[in-house]
N, C-alpha and C positions, 0 to 999 in steps of 0.2 A: 111722382113716378116710382113704381115699384122695382125694387132691386133684383137683378137675376140671381137665381141661387146657383152659385159656382160648384156647389158640391155635387150637383147634378152631373157635372163634367168630369168628375174626378173617377178615374178608374178604380175599379175594385181591385183586391188583393188577387183574385183569380185571373182577372184580365191582365195585372201586371206581371204574374208569374207566366201566362200564355205568351205574353209578348217577347220576354226574355228567355223563354225556353228555346228560341231559334237563334238566338244570338251567340256568335263564336267569340273567340279570344280577339279577333280584329274589330268587333263591335256593329258586324254587318248580319243581316237576316238573309240577304240575298246571296246564295250560294256563288253566282259568277262574280260578284262584287268582292266576296270573300276571297275567292281564288286569286283575284287580281291584286288584292291587298297583300296576300302571302308571297306572290310574285314580287312585288314591290319591295317588301321586307327582305327577301332572299337577295334581291340585286342590291340592295343597301348593305347587305351582310348585317342586319341587326342581330344583337347579341342574344336575345332570348324572345320567346313568344309569350307574352304576359297574358294571362286569363284571368280577367277581373271577377270571374264568377267561380273560380276554383277554390276548393274549401281547404286544400292542404296548402298552397303557396299563392294566395291571390296577387301578390305584387311581383311574381315571377322571380323572386330573390332567393338564392340558395347560399348566402354567405356562411351560415353557420355550418352547413355541410362541408363547404370547400374549406374552411377553417380547420374544420376537424381532421378532414383527410389530409390537409397540409401538415398539420401538427404531427400526425402519426408518421407521415412521410420524413420529415426533418428528423424525429427522434430515432426512426429505424436507420436512417443514412449517419446519425451521430454514432449509434451503438456500431454499425459496421465499421465506420472510421476508427473509432477506439480500439475495436478487436484487431483490426488489420494493422493499426501503428503498434500495439503491443507485440503482435507476432513478428512484425518487420524490426522492432527494436530487439526483440530476444534473438532473431536470427543474425543480425548485424552484430549484436553483442559476442554471441557464440564464434561467429566467424572471425572477429577481431580479438578473440581472448587467445593468449599464447598458450600453446599445448606444451607444458614444462615436461611432462611425461615422455615427450617425443625429441625435444630439444632444448637444451638449456646454454644461454649465454647473457651478456649483460643486457642486450636488446630485448630479448624475451622475458627476462625477469622483470626489468623495468615495464614492459608492456602489460604484465600480468598485475603489478602493483597499481598501475594507472587504470586500467578496465576491470579489475577485479578477476576472481577466478571462480569457476563453478564448484559449488560445495553444498551437499545436501539436495534440497530441492530448488535451489536457486544460485544467486551469487553472492559473493562476500567480497566487500570492499574494503579498501586499506586507506590509511590517512593520506591526505593530499601530499604532505611533506615526507620523502622517502629517499633513501640513497641506497644504491646497490654497491656493496662493497667488494664483493666477489661473486662470481658466476662462472664455474669452470667445470666443464665436464672431466679435464683431464685430472684434476685435483679431487673431484668428485663432491665439490662443497660449494654451497650457496650461503652468503652473509649479506643480510639487510638491515637497514637502520629506518625507523619511521618515528615520527613525532605525534603523538596522540593529542590533539587539541579539542576532543568532542567529551572527553569523560570527565565528570564532575568530581570524583573522589578515586582513591585506591581500588576499592571493590569493583567499580565500574571499569575501570581501566584494565585491571586484570582478567576480568570476565571477557570484556570485548578483545583483548590483545591475545588471549587464549585461543579464542575461535579464529582469528586473523592468521596466527601462527601456525595452528593445525591445518587450515585450509591450505595455505601456501606450501607447506612443508610436505604434507602428504601427496600433494599434486606433484611436487618437485621428486619426491623418494620414490615415486613410482616408475621414474626415470632410471633403467639400469646402472646408468653411470654416475648417480648422485647417491652420496652415502649419508651425508650431513647437512642440515639446513639451520642456520643460526639467525634467529630474529629479534633484533635489539629494539626496545620501546623506550623512547625519551619522553619526558613531559616538562611542561613550564610551571614553576612554583612562584608563589609570591613571597612576600617578606615574612609571613607567618609559617611559611612552608606548606601551604595549601596548593593542590593542583589548580592551575588556571585553565579556563575553557576559552573557546573563540566566541564571540558576540556579534550580534547583527547578522543572522544567519551565515556564521562562518565567514563574513568578510573582514572583520577585525580580529586579528590573530593575538595570542597572548604575548605579552611582552616580558614576562619574568625570566628569571634564571632557569636554563636549561640543565635537566639532571636524567642520568639514567635510572629508569623507574624498574626495569625487569629485562631479562634475557632468556628467551625460550630456544634450547638447543634440542633439536629433532635429529635422530641418529636411526639408521636402518642396518640390521644384521640379517644374514641367511638363516632361515629356519631348517629343521632337520628333513623336512618333507620338501625343501625347494622353495618354499614361501618366504615371506619377510615377517621380520619382528621389528616393530616400531617402538622407540623409546623417547620420552619427552623428560628434560631436565630444565627447571625454572630457576635462574640464579639471578644476582645482582639486586635482590629485593633487601633494602636496608632495614635498620632498626625501627625507624620512625614509620616506614609503609608497613612493616610487619604488624606494629602495634596499632595502626589505624584499621588494617585489614582484621585484626583480632576483635576489635571494638564493633567493627561492622557485621561481624557473622556471628558474634557471641550474644545470646538472648539473656538479658538480665532477669535474675531470678523475681525481682519485686514485679516485673510485668506479669508473670503468671499469678502472683498473689493478687494484683490489681483486676485482673481478668476473672478470676475465679472467686474472688473475695473470700468469705469465711467457709465458703463449702470446702476448699482445699483443705483447709486446717482442721476442719471437723471430721472430714474424711480420714486424714492422716490420724488423728487422735483416736477414731474408732478403731482403725485397723491396728494401732499400738496396743489399745486397751484388749483387743481379741487375743493379739499375739501373747500379751502377759497373762491372760486367762488361761490358754491353752498350756502354757508353760507351768503355771501353777498346777492345773489338774494333772498333768504329766508326773509332776514331782511327786503329788499325792499318791 
């Protein structure tokens, strides 16, 4: 018995294309059935209309686009929140900053040392450990004492303390009733006489002996044209601190020789030779 040729019943590619040319995303070629299927999907609140013949998105999925849009929205929201938080913190900080140029007492000076004062294009912070010794508009004098636990050596302590003293003093001396600001700086030292720092992000305070490092005395006097003259005097720096500061700011001569090498020596010798030749020629 001869077998039937099944290939005779297989549709050609053109016939397949013609069959699926009328099929929509519901899988129906009949328009009325397709409308019914659409209505059924809308009634069941189907998420998407899947088009199996779509070349752009045959699965009906848009996960990549959704993730991209979501990421952009999240980043934009975070940036807006960061900017708003910075602006809010700045406003709150300025609102909570004591205006020493308008009013001076123990509470206002303590608040200024706690929250910082506006200086330059930002705020200047002060050490956490501080004491207000005097703040009186009647005597025209402010005296405070702070303990520096962040500086690692004398030079760093002097530089940071000078900025802090200037910020506090100028803000206070702009008050017509204040004529002098005294800013004492104390440090902790170890057995070798070196300055101790806080550790563990400032949680562990130094335990060495406390000593006076320096005192900044700012005074104000009236100028000829009705303005102000500010004067600063730094006292209480002992011999050890002075020597350590001198070593920090003095550049050893051998460093120049090490950097320049023989070129510096050769240049100096050439200059000396030229000067000697000029002198001999003039003598002749």
